[in-house]
N, C-alpha and C positions, 0 to 999 in steps of 0.2 A: 567439230567433235564427231567421231566415228564409231559408231556400235556394230560390233561384229556379232554374228548369231549363228550357231551351229545348230544344224536342224539333224536329230537322228530319226531317221526312218525304219520301220519294222514291216517285215514280209514274213508269210508262212512260208514255211517248208514246203519241196516240193511234195505234192500228194496230201496234204493237210489245208484247212481253211478255218477261218473266224467263224465264229458261232455269237452274234448280237448279245450283249450284256456277258459275256464272259471273257476272262483272260487268255489271251494267247491265240491258238490255234489249235482247239482241242478235237476238230471235227475229223476225221479221217477220209479223204476222197476215195471211190471206187479205183481200183488198178486199172491201168491202162497198158495197151501192147508197150513194146519196146520201141517202136516208130513215135506214137504218141509221148512217150517218158521221155524221149530225147528231147523233145520240144518242153516240155514242162520243166526240165531242169537247165534248160535254158543254154542248149547245146544245139543249137538251129541250124548253125553250119552243119553240122554231121548230119543233121536230119534232113536237110536238102539235099547233100550229097547223096543220102541213103535215096531219096527219090530219083535223082537224074541218074544213078548207075542202076536201078530196078533191085536195089537190095532191100526196099521197103515190102516188095510183096513177101520176102521171106520173114522179115522180124516182124510185119503183123500176123503172120499165120502161126499154125502150132509149132509147138518145139521148147525148148528151154535152152537159153543164149547168156552169155555174157558180152557186153560191149564196154571197152574200154574207150570213152568217147571224148576227144579232143575237144577244148572249148573252142571258141569262136575266136577268140586270141591267138589260139595255138595255129590254127589254120593260117590265118591271116599275119603270122610271122614265118612262114614258110618264104624261102628266095621265090619270087616269081616266077623265073622259069619252071621251078619244080611244080609248084602250084598248076600253071599253065598247061603244064605235060599232062597234071592227071584229070584237069577239068576237062581239056580237048579228047580225051581218050577213055571216058566214063563208063564203058561196058569191058574194059580189059584192065587200064591201070587204077582207075579208082575204085572199081570194085574191089579188086585184089588187097587195094591199099586198105579197105576199109573193111574186109573179110580177115587182114591179119590182126585187126583191133577186137577181133572175136574171138570167144572160146565156146564151143557147141555143149556147153552146159551151165547151171547156175553156179557161179564161183563168188561167194562173199568174203567181206575181208577178213574174218577168221579163220579164212581159206588159203590166204595170203601169204604164205609161209616163207621165211628169209631163205634165199638160195635156189628155191625151186623154179620150175619153169611148167609153162602150160603151153600143150600144144595149141597153135592157132587154127583158126578156120581157113588160111591160106596154105595149101600145101604142108599143114602140120606143124610147120615152121614154128620153132618154140618161141614164146614172149618170156624173159627173165623178170622175175620177181625177188623183191627184197625190203623185206621188215625190219625197218632197223630199231635198236633198242629205245630211240626218240621218239618212235611211234610213225616215223615217218615211211610211207610205204612208195615203193617206185614201181614201173612198170617199164620195162628197157630205159629206165633211168627218169621216165616222165612221172612227176608226181601225182598222185590219188589226190585230188581235192575236195572230191564229194564222194563218198562212197555208200553203197548199198541202196541205190534207190530200185526199190522193187517194180516189175511189171507182171503181166499176167503170163508171159512166155520169158521170162528172165529177167535179169538186173542189169543196171546201168551204173557205170564209176566214172565220173568226170575226171579228165587228167589234163596236165597243163602242155602236153606236146604233142604232135602229131609221130607217131613211133613207125621205125621203118625195119623193114627184114633185115636178119643177120644171118649167114650161115657161115663166116670165116670165123676162126679164132685168133687170139690175139698175135701168134706168131704170123700166120697168114695175112692179117691186115699191115704188119710191120714190112711184110715182104712185098707189098702192092702200092705202100704209100712213098711217094718222091722223097718228101720231107724228113722221113725218119732212115735215110740211106747210111747214114754212119752208125745209126743204132743196129741197124741189120746186121752190120759187118761184127760190130762187138758182142751182139747175142751170139752169133756163131762163134766168135773165139772165145767167148765164156763157158761153151757148152750149155746154153741156156736154151736151145732150140726145141727140146723134147718137152721140158717144165710150159714152155709158152704155147705149147701145141695141146698140151694135155687135158684132160678134162678136169674141172675143178672151178672154184669163184675167183679170179685175182683181179686186181688192178694195178695196172702198168702207168707212173707218171714217164710218158714217153718224152726222152729228151729230143728236141729235133735237132736238126745239122746245125741251125743257129746255135744251140746251146753247146755243143761241141766246140764250134769255132770262138765260143767266148773264153774258153780255156787256154792258159799260156801255153805252145805249143811243147815246151820241154815235160810240162806237167803231164799234158795229153799223152804225149808219146811214152812216158814212163808208165803210166796207169795201162795203155793199150799193150805193153811189152809185157806186162806183169800179169797172169791168169788168173793169180789170187785177187790182187786187187781189184782187177776189172769185174770179176764175179761179184766183190763186195761192193763196188760202185753200182752194178746193175740190179743186185739184190736192194740195193738202198731205194729204189725205185720201182719196188713190188712190194705190193702190200698183199698181206695174206688172206683177205677177205675183199669183195666186190664192193667199192665205195663210188656211189653217184656223186654226183656233183651236190644233188639237194639234200643230202646225208653228212656231206663234209661241212662242218660248221665250226664256226671261232671257240676255241678252247679247246677242242677235240687234240685228242694224241691218237696217231695211228700207227700201228706196229709193223715195221719192213718186214721183209723176208729175212733179212740180215739180223732182224733181231732189236733193231733199236728202233726210236721213235720218231716221226716228224710232228711237229706243233703246228696247228692250224691257227691261224689269225685272222685278222681283216684290215684292209688299207680302204678307207672309204668304203666303195661297193664291192671290192675286189677283195676276193679270198686269198690269204697268203699261206704259203709255206714256210717254215722257219724263218719267218719275219719277210719273206719277200713275195710281191705278188707276181706268181712266174707263170701260172696256169694261162695258157693261150687258146684251148680248144679243150670243150668238157665232153663228156659222154658220147665216146663212141664206143657203141656197144659190140662185143663179140660175144661167141658162143660160149666162152670161157671166162668172162668177167668184162671189165670196161678200162677204156684208155682213155687218160688227159691226156694232152701234150703239153710238154713244159719247156718254155724256154731260156731255163737256165738248170745247169747238171747241179745236182745234189751229192756233193761228195761225200761220204761218211770219212769218220775219224780214220776207220781202218784202212783207209786206201791212202792216205797221208803220210809225208815224210814228217818227221820231228821239227823239222825247221816250217812246215806248213802250218803244223798244229799249233806252233807258239807263237806264229805272226797272227792267227785268229783267237789268240787269248789274250788274258790280262797280262801277259810275262813279256810283252813285246819290246820291252828297254833291255832285259836279259839276252833276248834272241839277237837283238844288235851286237851287245858285248861279245857273246858267242862269235857274231859272223867279224868283229872286229880284231879278235883275238886269232882268227883264222882256223877256228873250228866248226865250220859249215860243211866240211865234209863227213864230219861225224853226224852232222845231222840231216843229213840228205842220202847216206847211204843206206847199205844193207846189213850194217851192224845191230844187234839184239841189244839196245840199249834202254836206260831208263835216265831222262835228264830231269834233274832237279833245279827250277827255274824258279827264282824270287819274283813275286808278284810286283807290279808297277807301283804300286804305294810305296813299296820299301824305297824307294829312289827317291820318294818327294823329300827335298830339301838335302839331300845327299851326292856327293860328289864320287861315283866309283869308276874307276879306270878299267880297261879290258885285261886284268891279270890272266895270262894265258897258264898258269900253273893253277892258280885257285879256282878256274873256270873248270879245269880238268877235273877236280874234286867235286864237282856239281855234275859229272856225266859218268852213272854206274853201269859196268858191265852187267850185261842179261837184261831181258825186257821183264821187268817185273810188274805186279797189280800190288795196291797196297792193301788189298784185303787180304792177302797172303803173307803180309809181314808179321813178324813176332819179336817180342821183347827180347833183347840181348843178341838179336840176329846181326851179323857182320855183313857188310855190302864192301865190295871191291869197286875203287873208281879207276879209269883210265889213268891217272897219276901213279897208280899201285898202292894209296893209301886205303886203309878200311875205315867205313862209317858204321857206328852203330845204330841202332833202331831202339827206340823207346815207345813202349805203347802204355799211354795213361788212361785215367777214365775218360776224359775230354778231349784228348789229342793223340795224334800219332804222330812221332817226330825222328827225324833223322840227324842224330847230334844236336846242335842247337835250333835247328830249321825245323819247323812244323808243316805239316801239310794242309794247306788253305783252301782247296778246292777238290772235286771230284778227278780222278784219274782221268787223261785222255790216252788212249791205246790206239796208234797208229799202226802202219803195215810193218815197220819193225821195231820202232822203239815207242817207250810210253812215257808221256809228260806228268808230272807231279809238279805241282804248283806248289809253292813253300812261300813261308811268310818272310824269309829274310836269307841272306848269304849265310850259307853254313861255315864254320871256322873247324877243319879237321884238329884234333888234338895233336901236339907237338911233344908231350912230354908228361911225366907225371905231376900230379898236383904240387910236391915239392919242386922239383925241376921249374914249373912255371913261376913259381913263388920266388925262388932264387934269381930267376931271371928279372925280375919287375922291381925296379928301385923301390917302388910304393910299398913294399912289403918286406922291408928290410928288419925292421923291428919285430915284425911276425915272424919271420923266420929266424932271427935270436932266440923269439920265445918258445919256438917249436924245439929247436933244439936244447935249450935248457929244460923242458918238460921234457925231453927223450921221447917226442912223437914222430922224428924224422922217420924212423922205418915204417911206420903205421901208413905216414902220408905217401909212400913209396910203394905199399904193396899194391898187387892188382885186384883191387876190391873196386866198389862204388860209392864215392862219398860227393855230397855237397856241402862246399867249404865257403861258409861266410868269413871272408877274410879281412881283418880290420887294417886299414891304412896305417901307414906312419901318423898320418892326421890324426886317427882314431886315439892311438896311445898318446900323443901329445895333448889330444884333450883332457886325459886323466889328471887328476891331482899330481903332482912331481912324488908327495909322498905314499899316495896309493898305489902308483906306479911300480915305486923302489921295491914297497912291501911285495908287490904281487909278482915282481921279478925274482926275488928273492925266497920264494917260496915255491918250491917245483911242483908239490903235490897240488897246491892250489892251484899255480899258473895251469897245470895239465887238464886240471878241473874246467877251468874257464876256457880253456882252448878246446877242449873236447865238446863244451856246451856250443860252439862254433860250427861241429863238423855233423852233416847228417847223415844217416847210415843208408843212403840210398843215392840214385843222381837223379834231379829234380831241374828238368831247365825251364827256363821262362815261360815258354809256350804251355806247359803243363800247369801252370798256377792260376787256379780259377779265383772265385772269391777268398777263399780262406783254404790253405792247405797246412795240416800239421805233420810237421816231420819230425821222427825221432833223431835226437844227438847220441852222441856215442856216450856222452854225459849220463843220459838215460832220461833228462827231461825233454819235452817236445816243444821246438819252435814253430812260431806259426809264420807262415808266408803269406804274402795275400797281394791283390793287384787293385791300383786305383789309380784312373785317370792315365793309363799305359805304363806306370811305375811300379816296381817290384818294392814292396816292404818287408823285412823282415822284424818281428816282432814290433811293428808300426815304424820301424826306421828305415828310411829310404835305402835303397841300393843304388851305390856311385855306378857301377857296372855290371852288367848281367851276363851268364854264359860266356864265361873263359873257360873253354874246353880243354880236358886233360886226358889222358890214355885211362886214369882211375877215377874220374868224376868230373865236376862242374865247379868253377870258383865264381863267387859274387864279392866283388868288392864292397866294403862298407867304410863308412867314415864313423862308426860307434863300436865301444868294445860292448858287446852284449852281455847283460848280467844273466846267470840262472836265477830262477824262482828263489832258492835258498839265501841268495847274495841279494835279494830285494827285499828287505823287512817289510816293506808296505805291501807286498805283493798280494792281491785279492782278485783272482782270476783274470779277467780283462778288466776289472773296474779300476779306476784312477784312486790314488790316496785319499784319504778325507782327512785333512788337518784338524777338523775338531776330534777325530779320534785318536791322532797322534798326540795332541794335547792330553787327552784321556788317559793314553798309556803311559806318556811320561809322568804325570801325576801320579797314577798306580803307583807305577815301580817306586818313584821317590818315596810314597808312604811306605810301602813295604821294607825299604830298606832304613828308615826313621823306626819301624816297628822292632825290626831287629836289632839294632842298634840300644833300644830302651830294654830290651829283655836282657842284653849283654849287661 
């Protein structure tokens, strides 16, 4: 049997010591000079190099300085050849390196403001300061670990890296870095040279030559040959603020110069951008920001074709159908279009062929944005048909297809993901009913009731159309009586007609729809089945130019024709017996009086 123990050891903060019999470290020690303070905070390597470079004479004497002191581990992590070069030339290289970690005045944490710079004691070359909202403070992207250790002649801040001088802008670094040769040409072609050489604080996620080589040659040539797409691509790699790697944490959203966001996550110990661990080299400091090298291109939607947008979305099955129908040229060209693409889930357990004419109905002329669509708007498709827009409280629909995801706006086209294949209207409500054998009894009833003209008018109806089966289910005598009374028949039929268009995608838990008869129909959905007055709909969304038709296998009864109607409650048998007995008693009493 093994027993493990955890030992927690406490030690006093630098500059304090324990007092026997008291908790913690309440006793403050007298301040020491900067050289001695380096040793007290554990920066013994910095202390050693200060002595060997003769910096110690300066930091033990009078003055007021700030030292950003690298930890021992920071010095040890330097490449061996770099460290050997510094140590072998202590009077020049090492002294200069240390003086670049110093400021000629006392600077406390509260003075370290985001985006500011401090002139170092090496040729007044600036040190870049970033103080992020999450509390992280960086100095040339080295993280501040222990801050504000006071000394008699200044203050020491412990940092996790050895920082190096920088005199080049982001553009100048791109121009001298061999691995960014393709990026260099792209930046020039997009007209971004001035931006990346200007004052400011940017972050460049710099795609390496390798990143460009991973892109299909056709796609790369298209983007490089299109200045607007190229500018969008590169702007998607530029952040509006300088973000050192220490401040880029999982769950963060970073806004690009293009106006879109990049999502930061993690994969093990690696940070990811939009789900991919692509950061190859971090924290290359420039005078106007910071560069992180990335080994994959981050292509924004605004630089993509409709085909590329669709292939990367949950509409890949629809894209395959468009390709099979020979419509790829519309999805890759420079026409301003909007693609209405059903989501992959629609095709589950369905066999759908690539009907070219039907698919052309899903390509709308003009590049649209769903937020500008309005109720009653007409959209023209490549087939020449007109589609109607319906705006509901809980959905936005184009004919019977409702938008199921946010728009994806590409270079020339916009992708609308919709919940189903849409069916453009091909005639009035009356035309469609006449053309469908299921509704022959209903058509005869409509004609008998004098409603033919109504259902041919250019209005907006929702028709719950009883099938022949629905009429056959009625007692023959009751059916004959109904068909022989035009007024009562018209009243019943008007109860089946809503006075506005309600497609199935707009039906929430319950929708109350006013009928032409005056009473309201209760339309609801449960387990993906549409119900009207709690009766299941046999087929939904049969679109007409002046409405929408739902096939129902029941003839619906208005409340006035339902003697037991009590709101939404079922009839109570006991109450029916009571009513019948009461009515019989009243008849008997009247007979007695006579």
